[in-house]
N, C-alpha and C positions, 0 to 999 in steps of 0.2 A: 212165229206164237202166237195161240188163241188163245183169247180172253173171252171169258163168259161174262156179262154184267146183266142188269135189271133195264130193260129196253120196254117199249122200241125206240127207235134213234130219237136222239134229242134230250136224253135225260142227264141231270146232274152226272149219275154214274158213267154216263157214256163220256162225258166232259174229262172225269176223272183218268178213264182208261187211257183216253187220247194223252193226259198227261204223264202216264205212265209209259207209255208206248204210242208215239203217234201213227206208227205202220202197222198196229195191229192187227191180225185177222180178228175181228170181232163177232162175237156170238152174242143176238139178243136172246133175253129171254124173259118170260112174263113175269117169275117169280124171283126175290132173292134165294128162296130155298132151291129153286130149280137152275139156278146159275150157280150155285155151289155143287147142285148133284151132276150136273155138266162135267167139272172137274173130277168129281168122286168117279165118274162112267169112262172117263175119258174122251168124254165129246170135246173137253175144252183143256187145256195146257193148266188154266189160272183164271180166275175168277177176281175180278175187281165188285168189290160191295160195301155200299157204307156200314158204319158202324157207332158212329155216334155224332150227335149235333149238339152244336153247344146252345139251342135253347131247347130243344127236348129230352137231351140224354140221350143214353144208348138207343141202338136201332134193334129192338128185342128179337127180330127175325133173326137176323146174322146172328145174336151172340146166341139164341137157343139151337138153331141150326148149328153151330161149334162146338155147343158144350153138350149137345144131346144127340147129333146125328153121327155119331159113330168119330174114331179119334184116327182117321184116316186123312185130315185136312189140318195145314199150320197156316197160320199168318208169316208172309214172308218180307211185308214192308208196309209201309201205309204213308199218305199224302191228305193235306188237307184243302178243301176247294170253296171259294166264297160263295154264299149261296142267297143270288139276288134273284128274288122272283117279279115277275110282269103278269099282269091280267091280259091272256090273249082271246082273241072275238074272229069270228069271221067278219070278212072286209064290210064295211058298209056299219057294224053295228055299234049300237049306243048303248052307253050306262043303262039308260032305262028301258033296254030291252032285254036284260040280264035276269033271268028267272033262278037258273041254276050256273052254280059253278063246281068244278070238278079237281081233284088234285089228289098228290100222295098223302094218306092220312098224316104225316110229318110236315105238309105244309102249310095246312089251315091254322094250327097254331103259330106257325112264324109270322101270318098274316092277319092275323085273329083282329087286331086294332082297326085297320085299312078296311076289312070286310065290315064290322061292326059300323064305322062311319060313312060309307059308301053305297054298301049294298046289304042293309040294315035285312031285309025282306030276302035276300037271296039265300036257296037251298042249296048247300054242301052236300055234292056228292062225292065221297072217296073214291079213288081209283087205285090200279095197281101200282102207277108211276106218273110222274108229273106230264111226260112226254105220251102217255096215254090219255090223259085226258084230254090233251092237245090233240090229240088222233079224234076223239070222240066228238070236240067240236066240228072240227072239218067234216066228220061225217053227220053235222047234225044231232046228234045224240045230247048233247051239252051245248050250252049259250056260252061259258068261257073256262078259261082253265087258267089254273096258277101253273105255270111252269117258267124255265130260263127264258129270257127272250130269244135265245139262240135256236129254241125249238118253232118259231114264228113262221121261218121260211121253209122250213120241212112240211109244214102241214098245211100252208096256205093260209095264215092266220097274219091277223094284223096285234100292233101291240096299244091295247088301247089305254091302260097306265103302266108307266115301269115303276122300279122299286116301290112297290105294294108290299114290299115286308116290313113288320114293327122293327127289327132289331139290324141298322146295318151293317153291322159287324160281324153277322152270323156266319160261322163255317160249320163244313161237314167233314170228320176224319172219314176217310174212306180205306178200307184194308185189301192187299194184294195177298190170295188165296190160293196156295199150289198144294199138292200132293205132299205128304209128311217126307223128310228126307233130311240131307245134312243143314245144319242150321245155318245163319249168316255169321259172319264172325262178329267178336262184338266189338263195338265201337266208342265204346266210351258215355255214349248218347242212347241208349238203347231201351226199351219197355219188352216188358215181359206179362204175356197175357195166360191166365188160365180160369177154368171153372172149379168150384170146391162144393163138394155136394158132401151135407150134415149129414154124422151116421144116424142121429135121432135128434130130435127136437126136447132141447132140454136148457136149463138157465147155464149159461156160461158159454154154449157152442160159439156163439161168433166171436165172443173174447177170445177163445182158444186160437181160432182161425189169425186175429189180429195182431194176436201176440207173438205167432211165428214171424210175424213180418217187424213187428215193433222192436224186437229184441235183438235183431239182426240189422237196424237203422232201415230199413226198406222202406222209400217213401210209395205210397199207393196214391196212384192219381184217377183211377177208376176202381169203384165198389158197388154193386148192385146186386140185391137179392131176386131171383126169380122161379118161380114154381118147375116142378119138376115135371108135373104135368100127372105124375103117378095117382096123386091123392090131394085132399085137402091139407095142409097145412106141414107139405115136403118141398123142402127151399134147398137150390143152391146157390151158390154165389159167384157173379163173374168178378175177376179182379183183374184190373190194369198196376204193376209196379214198375217202379225205374229199376233198370239193372236187366242184366242178361241171365238166363239160366246156368253160362261157364262161370259168374260172379260167383266166387265161396259162399258169400250170404244170402243170395238168391237160391243156389243149388241146395242149401241146408236149410232155408225157408220151405221149399218144396217136400223136402224129405220129412220135416217136422208136420207139414198138411196131411201128406200120407199116412201117417201114423194116427193123426186123429179125426182124419174124415173119411167117410165111407168109400171115395173114389175122388182125383185128383186128374182132371184134363187138362194135360200142357196146350195149350193153343199157338204157342209159337214166342219166338226171342227176335227183334228186329230192331233197326234203327229207328228213332224217334224222329219223326219229320218236322217238329220244330226247332231241332238243334237245342233242346235244352240238357244240359250234363245230369249225369247221376249222379245223385249226393251223395258222397261216402261218409258215414259217421266216423270220426277216430273209436278206432278198435275193430271195425267191420272191413277192412280193406283186406284182399286178395293175400297179402303178404302178412298180415296179422293171424288170419285164421290159419296161414302155412304154420308160422312161428307155433301157434298155440297146440296144432296137431302135432307136430313136431316134440313138442314140450311132453304131452300127451304119452309119445310112444315112448319116450326116455323112461315115464315112470313105470309103463306096464313092463318096459325090459329092467328094472332096477339099476338105470344108468345114471341116477339123481339122488 
């Protein structure tokens, strides 16, 4: 199976891909969007992309592409990777030699304190990926890169400082994205992702969305507003919730959203990588939904 990922070689995304399938045929892509496009166009069977950082929140490039790029892709699985940054330089370089530091935009906030303390005058240069910044250091375009220590050998660099991140327990959640098709079976430890587009901007619009989940006892693990890009004030909400679309309460919540939203993009139901079991509030189990539906059926046919 061929997997597209944010390249070049030596990114945290590649490490996530190898955790999914160590022997996969890997296709390095310059951006997250191009990795997902490779799946859409058949150049890759699946893509592994970052979707959420424990430090910076959702990865907007991934969420926006899944939500607005068409309904032909879905999340099939997820995993978490610990993120530990090192400062990579050309052999022999010293801290005093560093004038420019590069990395992915999500890297700098995770190392802000270390950079302020050790390179207060260093110029931050964003790169498409941390490995791309490492490659630029090797080519002489940058003085240093924030990247995984494993990228040093790949680009002929040295680790000038390790563990330069401010939060030692930082993790990034990655997802495996595939063409839409049969869903993974429910496991009891599932997550469902979707994008809900507001019909119009009015008081209580967000409350309507939240209510569809709350009245069915569904716990939200992520909710984030994002601009649609059409005009100012036009937003959609990216939502992760506990449960599988095959669960009665989740399915009914999605039907409720479909009634009150301009559009709802289903982005997948898949097993949670943290193993957390889905919370099921009394009165919201599949059996209780089925009993209630049977009771309503008897009412409608005059059998009660």
